[in-house]
C-alpha positions, 0 to 999 in steps of 0.5 A: 856932732856926729856929722863932724865926727864922720867928716873928721874920720873920712879925712883921717882915712884919706890922710892914712891912705895918702901916707900908705901911698907915700910909703909904698910908692913915693907918690901921694895926693899932692902928685894928683892935684895942684900944690894949693889943693893938696896943701888945703887937704893936708891942713884939713886932715891935720885939723881933723886929727886935732878934732878927733884927739880933742873929742875922742873920749866923749865920742868913743864907745869903748873909752866912754864905758866905765870898766871900773869893778868898784862901780859895777861898770860895763864890761871890757871887750 
C-alpha cells in the first residue's frame, strides 16, 4: 500500500506543478510531450487523486489519530 501512496503522491505533485506552470506561464506538460502522452499523464494524475481521496483517512497520520477528549485519544497538532 505504501508503494501506491508514493506513486499517487508523486503524480499529484506533478499535476500540481503542471497547474502552476499553466497558471503562471500558460505552458504545461502538454507542450513538452505529445498529445497522447500528456493525455495519459493527465489520466494517471486524476486516478491518483481519486486513490488519495479514497484512502486518505486510513493512511493519514493526523486524520487517523483519535482526538476525542472523551476517549483519551491522541493529541492534536
